[in-house]
C-alpha positions in Angstrom: 91.0 91.4 162.2 89.1 92.3 159.0 89.5 90.9 155.5 91.7 93.8 154.4 94.0 93.3 157.3 94.3 89.6 156.6 95.1 90.2 152.9 97.7 92.8 153.8 99.3 90.5 156.3 99.4 87.7 153.8 101.0 89.9 151.1 103.6 91.0 153.6 104.4 87.5 154.7 104.5 86.3 151.0 107.0 89.0 150.1 109.1 88.4 153.1 109.3 84.6 152.5 110.2 85.2 148.9 113.0 87.6 149.9 114.3 85.1 152.5 114.3 82.3 150.0 116.1 84.5 147.4 118.8 85.3 150.0 119.2 81.7 151.0 119.6 80.6 147.3 122.2 83.3 146.8 124.3 82.1 149.8 123.9 78.4 148.8 125.0 79.1 145.2 128.2 80.9 146.1 129.1 78.2 148.7 129.1 75.7 145.9 130.7 77.8 143.1 134.2 77.0 142.1 136.8 78.7 139.9 137.3 76.7 136.7 139.4 77.2 133.6 142.4 75.0 134.2 141.8 72.6 131.3 142.7 72.6 127.6 143.3 75.9 125.8 142.1 75.2 122.2 142.6 77.6 119.3 139.8 80.1 119.4 138.1 82.8 117.3 136.7 85.8 119.1 133.8 87.5 117.2 133.1 91.1 118.0 130.1 92.7 116.2 130.5 96.5 116.3 128.5 99.6 115.3 130.0 102.9 116.2 132.6 103.6 118.9 131.6 102.6 122.4 133.0 104.7 125.3 136.4 103.2 126.2 136.5 101.1 123.1 140.3 101.2 122.9 140.6 99.9 126.4 137.9 97.3 125.9 139.6 95.8 122.8 143.0 96.0 124.4 141.7 93.9 127.4 140.1 91.4 125.0 143.4 91.0 123.2 145.5 91.0 126.4 144.8 87.4 127.6 146.8 84.8 129.4 146.0 82.1 126.9 148.0 79.2 125.5 146.1 78.5 122.3 146.1 80.6 119.2 143.5 83.4 119.2 142.0 85.0 116.1 139.7 87.9 115.9 136.7 88.6 113.6 135.1 92.1 113.7 131.7 92.5 112.0 130.6 96.0 111.0 127.9 97.5 108.8 130.3 99.6 106.8 134.0 99.8 106.0 133.7 103.5 107.1 132.6 102.6 110.6 135.0 104.5 112.9 135.1 101.5 115.3 136.9 99.6 112.6 139.9 101.9 112.8 140.2 101.2 116.5 140.0 97.5 116.0 142.7 97.4 113.3 145.0 99.3 115.6 144.4 97.2 118.6 143.6 93.6 117.6 146.1 91.3 116.0 145.3 88.6 113.4 142.1 90.4 112.5 139.5 89.5 109.9 136.8 92.1 109.0 133.3 91.1 107.8 131.0 93.7 106.3 127.3 93.0 107.1 124.3 94.3 105.2 123.4 97.6 106.9 119.9 97.3 105.6 119.1 94.0 107.3 116.5 94.4 110.1 118.2 92.0 112.5 121.4 94.0 113.0 123.6 92.0 115.3 122.1 88.7 114.2 123.1 89.3 110.6 126.6 90.4 111.7 127.1 87.3 113.8 125.8 85.1 110.9 128.3 86.5 108.4 131.2 86.4 111.0 130.5 82.7 111.9 130.9 81.8 108.2 134.6 82.7 108.2 135.6 80.9 111.5 138.2 78.2 111.0 138.8 77.2 114.6 136.9 74.6 116.6 135.9 77.1 119.3 134.3 80.5 118.9 133.6 83.2 121.5 130.9 85.7 120.9 131.9 89.0 122.5 130.3 92.5 122.8 132.5 95.5 122.1 131.5 97.3 125.3 132.9 94.6 127.7 136.1 94.8 129.8 137.4 91.3 130.6 140.2 90.4 132.9 143.3 88.5 131.8 141.9 85.0 132.7 138.6 85.6 131.0 139.2 83.7 127.7 140.9 80.7 129.4 138.0 80.3 131.9 135.5 80.4 129.1 137.1 78.3 126.4 138.8 75.6 128.4 135.5 73.8 129.1 133.8 74.1 125.8 132.9 70.9 123.9 130.5 69.8 121.2 127.9 69.2 123.9 128.7 72.1 126.3 128.5 75.9 125.9 130.1 78.2 128.5 128.7 81.6 129.2 129.3 84.4 131.7 127.7 87.8 132.4 128.5 91.5 132.9 128.8 93.8 135.9 128.2 97.5 135.3 130.6 99.8 137.0 130.2 103.4 138.1 129.6 105.3 141.4 126.7 107.6 140.4 123.2 106.8 141.4 122.0 106.0 137.9 125.1 103.7 137.4 124.4 101.8 140.6 120.7 101.5 139.7 121.8 100.1 136.3 124.2 97.6 138.0 121.4 96.4 140.3 118.9 96.0 137.4 121.4 94.1 135.3 122.1 91.8 138.3 118.6 90.3 137.7 120.2 88.3 134.9 122.7 86.8 137.3 119.8 85.2 139.2 118.8 83.3 136.1 122.3 82.2 135.4 122.6 80.4 138.8 120.1 77.6 138.0 120.4 75.3 135.0 116.7 75.5 134.2 116.8 79.3 133.6 120.3 79.7 132.4 120.9 81.3 129.0 123.8 81.9 126.7 124.6 85.6 127.1 125.7 87.0 123.7 128.1 89.5 125.2 130.5 86.7 126.3 129.8 83.1 125.4 132.0 80.3 124.1 130.6 77.7 121.7 131.9 74.7 119.7 131.7 75.0 115.9 130.3 71.5 115.8 127.2 73.0 117.6 127.1 75.9 115.2 127.0 73.6 112.2 124.5 71.1 113.6 122.1 73.6 114.9 121.7 75.8 111.8 122.0 79.0 113.8 124.1 80.6 111.0 121.1 80.7 108.7 118.6 81.6 111.5 120.5 84.4 113.2 119.4 87.1 110.6 115.7 86.3 111.6 116.2 87.0 115.3 116.8 90.3 117.2 118.1 88.2 120.1 121.0 85.9 119.5 120.8 84.9 123.2 117.4 83.5 122.7 118.1 81.6 119.5 121.3 80.0 120.6 119.9 79.0 124.0 116.8 77.5 122.4 119.0 75.5 120.0 121.2 74.2 122.8 118.1 73.0 124.6 116.7 71.3 121.5 120.0 69.4 121.0 120.0 68.5 124.8 123.3 70.2 125.4 124.5 71.8 128.6 125.1 75.5 129.4 127.8 76.1 132.0 127.9 79.5 133.8 131.3 80.7 134.6 131.2 83.5 137.3 135.0 83.7 137.4 134.9 85.2 133.9 132.6 88.1 134.6 133.2 91.1 132.4 132.8 94.8 133.3 131.0 97.4 131.4 130.7 101.2 131.9 127.3 102.2 133.2 125.3 105.2 132.1 125.3 108.2 134.3 121.8 109.6 133.3 118.6 108.3 134.8 116.7 108.5 131.5 119.4 106.6 129.6 119.3 103.9 132.3 115.5 103.6 132.2 115.5 103.4 128.4 118.2 100.7 128.5 116.3 98.7 131.1 113.1 98.8 129.1 115.1 97.7 126.0 116.5 94.7 127.9 113.0 93.6 129.1 111.5 94.2 125.7 113.7 91.4 124.3 112.5 89.2 127.1 108.8 90.1 126.4 109.2 89.3 122.7 111.2 86.1 123.0 110.4 84.8 126.4 106.8 85.8 127.1 106.4 83.5 130.1 109.6 84.7 131.7 108.5 88.3 131.3 105.1 87.5 132.8 106.7 85.8 135.7 109.0 88.8 136.3 106.1 91.2 136.1 104.1 89.2 138.6 107.1 88.8 140.9 108.1 92.4 141.0 104.5 93.5 141.4 104.1 91.3 144.5 107.5 92.3 146.0 107.0 96.0 145.5 103.5 95.8 147.0 104.6 93.6 149.9 107.5 95.9 150.8 105.1 98.8 151.3 102.5 97.0 153.5 104.2 98.3 156.6 102.7 101.6 155.7 99.3 100.1 156.5 100.2 99.5 160.2 97.2 101.6 161.5 94.8 99.5 159.4 96.3 96.0 159.6 98.3 96.0 162.9 101.7 94.8 163.8 101.8 91.7 161.5 102.6 93.9 158.4 105.8 95.1 160.1 107.4 91.8 158.9 107.6 93.4 155.5 110.4 95.6 156.7 112.6 92.6 156.6 112.4 92.6 152.8 114.8 95.6 152.7 117.8 94.2 154.8 117.4 90.8 153.1 117.6 92.3 149.6 120.6 94.3 150.6 122.3 91.2 152.1 121.6 89.2 148.9 123.3 91.8 146.7 126.2 92.3 149.1 126.9 88.5 149.1 126.7 88.5 145.2 129.0 91.5 144.8 131.6 90.2 147.3 131.8 86.8 145.7 132.0 88.2 142.2 134.9 90.5 143.3 136.6 87.6 145.0 136.4 85.4 141.9 137.6 88.1 139.6 140.4 89.8 141.5 141.4 92.0 138.5 138.0 93.7 138.8 137.8 93.8 142.6 138.9 97.4 143.0 136.1 98.6 140.7 133.3 96.8 142.7 132.0 98.3 145.9 129.8 95.7 147.5 128.2 97.9 150.2 127.4 100.7 147.8 126.0 98.3 145.2 123.9 96.5 147.8 122.4 99.7 149.1 120.8 100.4 145.7 118.9 97.1 145.8 116.2 99.1 147.7 115.4 101.7 145.0 115.9 99.1 142.3 113.0 97.1 143.7 110.6 99.9 142.6 112.6 100.9 139.6 112.3 97.3 138.3 108.6 97.2 138.8 108.1 100.5 136.9 110.4 99.2 134.1 108.2 96.0 133.8 105.0 98.0 133.3 106.7 100.4 130.9 107.9 97.4 128.9 104.4 96.0 128.8 103.3 99.1 126.9 106.4 99.4 124.7 105.9 98.3 121.1 109.2 99.5 119.6 112.8 100.2 120.7 115.8 102.0 119.3 119.3 100.6 119.6 122.5 102.0 118.0 120.6 104.0 115.4 118.2 101.2 114.5 114.5 101.0 115.3 113.0 97.6 116.1 109.2 96.9 116.1 107.5 94.2 118.2 105.2 93.3 115.3 108.2 92.9 112.9 110.1 90.8 115.4 107.2 88.5 115.9 106.8 88.1 112.1 110.5 87.3 111.8 110.1 84.7 114.6 107.2 83.1 112.8 109.1 83.0 109.5 112.0 81.3 111.3 109.7 78.7 112.7 108.1 78.0 109.3 111.5 77.8 107.5 112.8 75.4 110.2 109.7 73.2 109.8 110.1 73.1 106.0 113.8 72.2 106.3 112.9 69.4 108.7 
């Protein structure tokens, strides 16, 4: 066996072992996961930053308001302009509503909106919530009941849709769930996270948010600095409508990874390396005439990837029964195969991307890094 054959066989084995380990971790995680949310139900403020009308906004906000929750719930909507059409929907659907008008010229967008909204909160617990999510009726209770001054509780989203682009989007988004399953890589997802206001005041995030394009990154970093705990609640998963256009899904995926590249350089580099190896390993079986039968082991990567996503989808549906009829585990799992190559392409496209566009705003990598540097300098000066 020549050197090329040995290298190909080793790549095939490495990818197969990585896939097997990933499947084993998935099974182990769900065997330990428990449904929580049976504790206290404190008064809570739900903050929803909005810019424009999301598809299904009426239904999204109605679901956010229609919760089985014992405590008092208040709502704060942050918009750029009093003329934003989303505000009309919010006023019609949400009770006990406060409206905060943010500076539309501020570069950070969502960060500024959250900063201004947090200043008017008068409850001990706050939930940050995106306007494009569809929670079930137990969502708020399962998030807020375990929050404390030393513990944040977060969940994640599941994209729904039956078209090929939608299923690809759901699979790519599922990458974030892998990070949620271990404490070392867990982060506070800004689309649905419950925090204690004691943390908000101690951490100084209100003043820092306008300097960050990623509230997820800032809040997670501050939680780690204060040696707090982030709990992931898989029984509070929210749904979102997926895109039905391949180009839109690709642009969305690059945008998600762009934030990781800017604010989590090592995590991005690790993802890039991982998907490069996995994509190459999965194709080594094509070198059968050159390398011989050992490379056929790489064919196992496909069924193991499908099995992993099937286990994930089944368990999410089981823990969120109100969503179960909208989740098709077999169909979702099948798209883990094209998603392997889609994800690798997205990683390399992100590597070359210097700016993104989101909700009518353009964000530049250089400006984001300057804002990050300014935030670090200001924090240092303020001790």
